[in-house]
N, C-alpha and C positions, 0 to 999 in steps of 0.2 A: 910342412913346417914352414917353409919358406913364404907362404901366402899367409900364413898365421903371423910371421915376424912383420912382413909390410903391412898387415892390419893394424898391429900394435904400434907400429911407427907412426902411422896415419892418425891414429888416435892420439897419441903423444903430441904430434904437432897441432892437431886441432884442438888440443886442451891448452896448448903453449898460447894459440891465439886469442882463444877464449879468455884466459886469465890477463892477457894484456889488452884486452877489448875491458875488461872488468877494472881493471887500473886506469884507465883513459877515462870511462864514464866518472869514476869516483874522484878523479885528479883535481886538485886545485889549480892547475894550470888551465885545464879544459873550463873550469869553473870561472876564473878570472878572466880569461880571454873572451867568454860569452858576455860578461858583463861589460867589459870594457868596450867591445864592439858593438852591442847594443846601445849603449850609451851615446857612443859617438853618431850612430844611425838615427837614432832618436834627435840629437841635436841637429844635426843636418836637417833631416827631414822636417822637424819643427821650425828651422830657418825657411825651408822652402814653403812651406803652407799656411806661414804666419798671415798671410794676407787673406787666407780664406777661412771661413768659419763653416767648414762641412764636416758633418759626422762619418761620412765615407772615406774622405781624406784620413781622417784622425784614426778612423779604425785601422788604416792599413799600418799604423807604427810597430805593433807587436810582430805582425805578420813579416813585415819586410826586414826588421831588426833580426827577428829570431832564423829567418831562411839566410840571411846575409852572414852571419856570424857561424852558422853552422856550414855554409859552402866555405868559408875560408878557414874552418878549423882543421881541414884536410893537410894543409901545408903546416900548420901548427903541430900537428899529431905526429907527423913523420920525423920534424925536429924533436919533440918529446919522446918519441921511441929511441932515437939514437942515444940518448941520454942514459 
């Protein structure tokens, strides 16, 4: 019986984590932060490569923007979860 209760507790804890993940993925906080961070990164990157007309440099814009915005969202998510 004790093993069954432990398994149920583990399942409930996992369900709470999954629900929190769903809320985060659909939250406006996450969306707005991604938009702002991507915009800032594109501005900086565009300024840096403005002297070059190279398709390979230009193609890096979405990759760098997405990568940096997702890396920085960990801190924002921790703050969001506390509220």
